[in-house]
N, C-alpha and C positions, 0 to 999 in steps of 0.2 A: 345880865340885868343892866339896863342903862336907863338914864333919865336925869332930870334935874336934881339938885340936892334936896333932900327931904321928901322924895317921892314915895318912900316906903320900901326901897330895895332891900335894905338890911333886915327890916321887919319880915319881909317875905322870905328871905333866905333862912332866917331863924325859924320861921313857921313850917318850912318844908324840909328842913335838914337838921342834922345835929350840930351845925355850925353855931358859933356863939359870937356873932358880930356885935360891935358896939352900936347901940341904938340910942339916939338922943335927938332932942328937938332943936338942933342947930345945924347950919350948913357945914358940910365937909366933916361929918362925924366919921365917915369911912375914909381913911387915909391910904389904905393899901387894899388891893383886891382881896376879897374873901371868897373862899370856895366851900361848897357844901354838896354832899351827895344826896340826890333826891330819888326816892323810890316811888314809881308810879306805874300802874297797870302791869305789875309783875316784873318790871325792868328798872334800871337805874341810869342816871346821868349826872354829870357834874354841872352845877349851876354856879356861875361866877358873878359876884357882885363887885362892880367897879365903882370907884368914887364918882359922885355926881358930877355931871358935866355942866358947864356954863357957857354962855356966849363967849367966843374967843378961845375956847379950849384948844383948838388946833394950833393956835399961836402960843400956847403955853399958859393961858389964863386959868386960874384955879389950879387944879392938879393936871389939867390938860393932856398933852401928848404922852406923858409918862404912862398913861394907862390905856389910851386908845389902841395901842399895839396889841393888847390882850384881846380886844374885840375882834381883831382880824382872824383869830384862831377859832372863833365860835361858829357853830353851824347855824344857829338861829339867835336872833336878838329879841329879848323880851323888853319892850320899851314901856316903862311904867310912867304914868302921868298922874300927878296929884289932882284929882277931880275937884278938890275944894279950892284950887287956885283960881285966880281971876280969869285966865284965858288958856284952857288946855290946848287949843290949837297953836297958840304962840309957843307954849312949852314944847310941843311936839316938833314944830318947825325949827326951833333953835337947835335941838339935838340932831335932827336930820341934816341941817346945814353944817354943823360941826363934823358929823360923820363924813359928809361929802367933801368938805374942805380937807380933811385928814387923808382920806382915800376914797375916791368914787366907788371902789369895789365894795366898801362897807354898805353903801346904800342899795346894793344888789342882793344882799343877804336876806334870807327869809326873816320876817318880822312879825311878832305878835304885839299888838298894842293893848295895854291894860290900863283902864281907868281904875286907880286905887283910891281907897278911903271912901268907898261908896256908903259906908256906915255913918259917915260924918256930914252927909249932905241930904237935903230933903229930896223926896222922889220927884217933885216938880222941877227943882233946880237941876237934878241929874238928867231928867228927860230933855230939858232945854240944852244942856251941854252936849249930850249925845247927839241930838238933832243938829246942832251947830257944827259939831265935829264931822259928822257924816256929810253935811252939805259942803263944808269948806275943804276937807281933806279927802273926802270920797273913800273913807275906810271906816269900818265899824270896830270900835274897841270892845274888848272883853271887859266885864265888870267884876272887880274883886275888892275884897277888904283883907289886906294882909294881916291886920290886927285880929279880925274875927275868923279868918280863913274862908269866908264866904266866896265862892266862885274859884278858889285857888286850885282845887283838884282838877277842874276842867282845863285851866290854863296849863297845869303840869302835864296832863295827858296830851294836850295839843303840842306842847314843846317836845314831848317824847316822840310823837308821831313824826314831826318834822326832822328830828335828830335821826331816827331810824331810817327815814327815807333818804336823808343825806348820806348816811353810812352805806346804804345799799348802792346808791349812785356812785360813790367813791370806789367801792369794791368792784363794781362793774367796769368802771373806767380803768382801774388798775389791773384787771384780770387779763392775762395773756389770751389773745384770740388769734384765729387764723384769718389772715387777710385774703382778699379775693385773688391777689397775685400768687399766694402760696398754695391755694387750693387747686387741685387738679383731679378730675374724675378718673 
């Protein structure tokens, strides 16, 4: 889980796992990565909630680089954006810029974008923000409310699908095989 402070990452972790992260309405409530085991579609995976990132994180601003290293080990990134904020596109771009500045490899990871707090915004305002995001970023966010769990199951299933695909690809890459030079009829 990554995003700006107060995007709802800890609320989501608490909703989908037995983890008990600190949840409060002020920036940097999460001071250390929190882990929770998520069960979805008959399987499970570990969801890591890292402290919120801010502009300049790769330079050590906020909690910065202390936790971006944890992101390198993740198979997929769930980028949460507080849709009640003034500019979800700017929030998205700040995080993407920080990931790229820390390590360009992070921007190549699979990513799911989730607009959170859809229960706290009118349908009209939500539609405008989705349209603007699609136009400016050319990606479609999933819609969730971590507080009410609306849309959360779909996001967890999508995460699981990407994680399983990544595991299969890594197993195939690690599997010993016979090269064309070794094979003889």
